[in-house]
C-alpha positions as CSV (number, residue, x, y, z in Angstrom):
1,X,92.5,79.9,111.2
2,X,89.3,81.6,112.2
3,X,91.1,83.9,114.5
4,X,93.6,85.0,111.9
5,X,90.9,85.6,109.4
6,X,89.1,88.1,111.9
7,X,92.2,89.8,112.7
8,X,92.8,90.3,108.6
9,X,89.3,91.5,107.9
10,X,87.5,94.9,107.9
11,X,88.5,98.2,106.7
12,X,90.0,98.9,103.3
13,X,93.3,98.9,101.5
14,X,94.6,101.9,103.0
15,X,94.7,100.2,106.5
16,X,96.9,97.5,107.9
17,X,94.1,96.3,110.1
18,X,95.4,94.3,113.1
19,X,98.3,93.3,111.0
20,X,100.5,93.5,114.2
21,X,98.3,91.2,116.2
22,X,98.8,88.7,113.5
23,X,102.5,88.9,113.6
24,X,102.5,88.3,117.2
25,X,100.2,85.3,116.9
26,X,102.7,83.4,114.6
27,X,104.7,81.3,117.0
28,X,105.9,78.3,114.6
29,X,106.0,77.0,111.2
30,X,102.3,75.8,111.3
31,X,100.8,78.9,112.4
32,X,102.7,80.7,109.6
33,X,101.3,77.9,107.1
34,X,97.9,78.9,108.2
35,X,98.7,82.7,107.6
36,X,100.4,81.9,104.3
37,X,97.0,80.4,103.0
38,X,95.4,83.9,103.1
39,X,98.0,85.0,100.2
40,X,95.3,83.3,97.9
41,X,92.3,84.7,99.6
42,X,89.7,86.1,96.9
43,X,89.4,89.5,98.9
44,X,92.3,91.4,98.1
45,X,92.2,93.0,101.6
46,X,92.9,89.6,103.1
47,X,95.9,88.9,100.7
48,X,97.5,92.1,101.2
49,X,97.4,92.0,105.0
50,X,98.5,88.5,104.9
51,X,101.4,89.5,102.6
52,X,102.3,92.5,104.9
53,X,102.2,90.0,108.0
54,X,104.4,87.6,106.3
55,X,106.9,90.0,105.1
56,X,107.4,91.4,108.6
57,X,107.5,87.8,110.2
58,X,110.1,86.8,107.8
59,X,112.5,89.4,108.4
60,X,113.3,87.5,111.6
61,X,112.3,84.0,110.6
62,X,113.1,83.6,106.5
63,X,113.2,80.0,107.1
64,X,109.4,79.8,107.3
65,X,109.2,81.0,103.6
66,X,111.3,77.9,102.4
67,X,108.3,75.4,102.2
68,X,106.3,78.0,100.2
69,X,109.1,78.8,97.9
70,X,107.2,77.2,94.8
71,X,104.0,79.1,95.5
72,X,105.8,82.3,96.2
73,X,107.6,82.1,92.7
74,X,104.4,81.3,91.2
75,X,102.6,84.2,92.7
76,X,105.4,86.4,91.1
77,X,104.2,85.5,87.8
78,X,100.6,85.9,88.4
79,X,100.3,88.7,90.9
80,X,98.4,91.7,89.6
81,X,97.5,93.6,92.8
82,X,100.3,96.0,93.5
83,X,100.1,95.5,97.4
84,X,100.8,91.7,97.0
85,X,103.8,92.8,94.5
86,X,105.5,95.2,96.7
87,X,105.5,92.6,99.6
88,X,106.6,89.7,97.2
89,X,109.4,91.8,96.1
90,X,110.8,91.9,99.6
91,X,110.2,88.4,100.5
92,X,112.1,87.0,97.3
93,X,115.6,87.8,98.5
94,X,115.1,85.5,101.7
95,X,114.6,82.3,99.5
96,X,117.4,80.3,98.4
97,X,116.9,80.2,94.5
98,X,118.5,78.1,92.0
99,X,120.2,79.8,88.9
100,X,117.1,79.3,87.0
101,X,114.7,80.6,89.4
102,X,117.1,83.5,90.2
103,X,117.2,84.3,86.5
104,X,113.3,84.3,86.3
105,X,112.9,86.4,89.5
106,X,115.6,88.8,88.4
107,X,113.6,89.3,85.3
108,X,110.3,89.8,87.0
109,X,111.9,92.2,89.6
110,X,113.7,94.2,86.9
111,X,110.4,94.6,85.2
112,X,108.5,95.8,88.0
113,X,111.5,98.3,89.1
114,X,111.7,99.7,85.6
115,X,108.2,99.8,84.3
116,X,106.8,103.5,84.9
117,X,103.3,102.3,85.0
118,X,103.8,100.4,88.2
119,X,103.0,101.9,91.4
120,X,106.1,103.8,92.8
121,X,105.9,101.4,96.1
122,X,106.4,98.2,93.8
123,X,109.0,100.0,91.9
124,X,110.9,101.0,95.2
125,X,110.5,97.7,96.8
126,X,111.5,95.9,93.6
127,X,114.6,97.8,93.6
128,X,115.3,97.2,97.1
129,X,114.5,93.3,96.3
130,X,117.0,93.6,93.4
131,X,119.7,95.0,95.7
132,X,119.2,92.3,98.3
133,X,119.7,89.8,95.6
134,X,122.8,91.5,94.2
135,X,124.3,91.3,97.7
136,X,124.0,87.4,97.9
137,X,124.6,86.9,94.0
138,X,127.2,89.4,93.5
139,X,127.8,88.8,89.7
140,X,124.5,90.6,89.1
141,X,126.0,93.9,90.5
142,X,126.8,95.1,86.9
143,X,123.5,94.4,85.9
144,X,121.9,96.0,88.8
145,X,124.0,99.3,88.4
146,X,122.7,99.3,84.7
147,X,119.0,98.9,86.1
148,X,119.6,101.8,88.4
149,X,121.1,104.0,85.5
150,X,118.1,103.5,83.5
151,X,115.6,104.1,86.1
152,X,117.5,107.3,87.5
153,X,116.8,108.9,84.2
154,X,112.9,109.0,84.9
155,X,114.0,111.4,87.9
156,X,111.2,110.4,90.3
157,X,112.1,111.5,93.7
158,X,110.8,108.7,95.8
159,X,112.8,106.2,93.7
160,X,115.9,108.3,93.4
161,X,115.9,108.9,97.2
162,X,115.9,105.1,97.5
163,X,118.7,104.6,94.9
164,X,120.8,107.2,96.7
165,X,120.1,105.4,100.0
166,X,121.1,101.9,98.5
167,X,124.4,103.7,97.1
168,X,125.2,105.3,100.4
169,X,124.9,101.7,102.2
170,X,127.0,99.9,99.8
171,X,130.4,100.8,98.2
172,X,129.5,98.4,95.2
173,X,126.8,100.4,93.6
174,X,128.0,102.7,91.1
175,X,127.0,106.4,91.0
């Protein structure tokens, strides 16, 4: 734990620090569980870098998240820091959700994606998260298309670019 803490420390929020070294150190569920505890660190830098590492690790190992599903879902309700939100938005689709959980998470990600006071990275990653969820839960595609239409009206280049990319990659999203 001390070694992970050292790798996550230093610098400021604009830096990923030694995140890549942290990613390489995680070899099993126990290592991951130690890293996961840093999501709740009082220092925003530790939480942000831990979230970044966790998001990268779970691209290939989403099963590591299963044990922490309840805490991740709770974090979605309480996360105020945009750096944590944008990583949570990408992690959520890697979880197996019940209908009730899906409904709650869909509402949170929809709110983050649609809220023009949120950071653009939070919004783009929330759109990506909604897209990934709609691929698994196909009944949500119509709802997803309506969300995209409303967001597109805001005409924000970075967000519009992500929407175009998603539309190009999937024939199920309406222009």
